[in-house]
N, C-alpha and C positions, 0 to 999 in steps of 0.2 A: 242691698245693704241695710236699708231702713228696717226691713222685716227682721233681719238678723239681729240688729241692735235692739229692736223691741222685744224679740224673743229672749235675748240675754237679759234685758232689763227687767222683765216681768218674771224671771226665774225666781224660785224660792231658795236658791242657794245663798248662803250668807256671804259668799264671796262676790256676788253680783248685786246690783242695785235692785231693791224692791221695796214696796210699801208693805205694811203689816199684812201677813197672810189672812185669807178670808176667815179662817177658823177663829181668828182673834176679833173679828168684827161681826156686828149684827146690824144689818141695814135697816132694821125696824126700830132700833133704839139708839140713842146717843146720850151717853152719860154727861151730866153737867158737873160732875165731881172732878176736881183737879187730878191729873194723872200723877203717878209715882213711877219710880224707875229703880232698878237694881244696877249694880256695876256691870254685871254680865250683859244686861239689856243695853246699857249705855255703850258698851264696846260694839255690840251688833249694829246699833243705829249709827255710830260713828263710822264703822266700816262701810255701811251702805251709803252714808252721806259722802264719804271720800270717793267711792266708785261713781256716785252721781255727779260729783264735781268733774270728774274726768269725762263723763258722758256729755256734760254741758259744754266743756271746753272743746269737745270734738264735733259738735254740731256743725254740719256743712251748710253753705249758703243755699243749696237747693232745699234742704230740710227746713231751714228758716223761712224760705219763701212759701213753702207749703203751709206752714203755721200761720204766717202773716196773712196770706190770701184767704184762708178759711176764717180767720178772725175778722178781717175787714168785711167779708161777705156776710158773716153772721151779724155783725153790728148793723149792717145796712138792711137786713131783713126786717119786715114789719114787726112792730112791738118792741119791747125792751129786753135786751139780752139778759141783764142781771135779774130782772123780775122773773123771767122764764127759768133761770138757773135756780133761784131760790124756791120757786114753785116745784121744780123737780127734786130739789134737795128735801123739801118738807114732805113730798110724796113718798120718797124713799125712807125717810126717817122723821116721822111726825114730831118726835121728841126734840128734834133740833130747833124747833121754833122757840124753845125756852132759852136758847143761847142768843136769840135776837129779839128781845122784847121791844115793843113800841114800833114806831114808824120806821120802815126799812129804807126810806128814800135816800137818806145820806149813806147808809151802808151799801146800797146798790150802786150808787155813784162811786163810792170808794173802791168797790170791787172792780168795776169796769176800768177805772183809772189805774189801779194797781196792775191789772193784767196788761193794759196798754203800755204802761211804763216798762213792764218786764219784757215785752216783745221788742221795745226800742233798744233795750240793753242786751239783746241776744248777741249782737256783734261785739259787745264789750263784756264778755262773760265774767270777768273779775268783779266788775261793778254789780252785775246781776247777783253774783254770789253773796256780796255784802248785803244787798237788799233782801235776799231770801233768808239769810241767817238772822238778820235783824227782825224780820217778820216772824221767824220761828220762835225767837225769844219772846216777842210780844204775845204770841199765841198761848204761851204758858199762862200769862196773866188773863187771857180771855177764857181760860179753863178748857182749852182745846185738848183733845186726846188723840193718840196715834190712830185709833180706830175711826176717827172722823175723816181722815184723808181719803181712804178708798171710797167712802160714801160720797164725798164732794166730787171725787174724780168721776164716779158713775153719773152724778147729776150733770157735770160738765159735758160728758160724752153724750148724754141724752139731749142736752140743750143744743149742742152743735148739730146733732142729727135732725132734731125737730125743726130748727130754724133754717137749715140748708137743704133738707130732704135729699133728693137725688144729686144735688149740686155738690154735696160733700163727697169728694173722691176718697176711695179707700186709703190712698197714700196720705191724704190730709188728715184723716182720722187717726191713722197710725202715728203720724208725726205729733199730733196733739197728745195722744196717749203717752208717747215717749217723753214729751216736754213736761206734762203734768207729773208723771212718775218721777222724773228727775227733780223737779222743784219740790215735790212732796218729801222725797228722801232727804234733800238738803235741809229743809225746814225741820223735819223730824230729828235730824242730827243736832241742830241748834237747840231744839226743845230739850233733847236728852241732856245736853251739857248744862243748860240752864237749870233743869230739874235736879241734876246731880249736885250742882253748886249750892242749890237752895236747901238740899237735904241736910 
């Protein structure tokens, strides 16, 4: 079931949930310019966000447990999870460093706390939806762009694999990919609405 959900989720069909296609993204570069949006793009992102909301509401307890177990084990691994994630992010997209000037200590703590809070809310998805939508709106002010989300997703996937090695079961990895794509699509939908309102 999980593999079927993930396959559907990562489909490029506009009727299913997906993050921006790879052809729109360049993992070597991340623009620091504020994104813009057309009404047609807005409709596409909203459709994807609505599908993502249904996916989030349909997450089962076994999938949630796969996600939580991998998260707890990753945090318990030697070193700092967030430091490793940002190192992987900057390795994939060196220009991303311009989005995070100065000391990253507070930002790393915020990232870990936000992900932990999100996992706590998996069993109350309506509250998690509110958190994700608010975060999407805030990321407009951070000058985030849609193309950033697949890059961060790849960095997250790399970080989980590096920190857990063979302990990361395929089902856990797939569950995290599904969760990240879900959250990214919901945030992108909120960003799209905020951008359209601002235009």
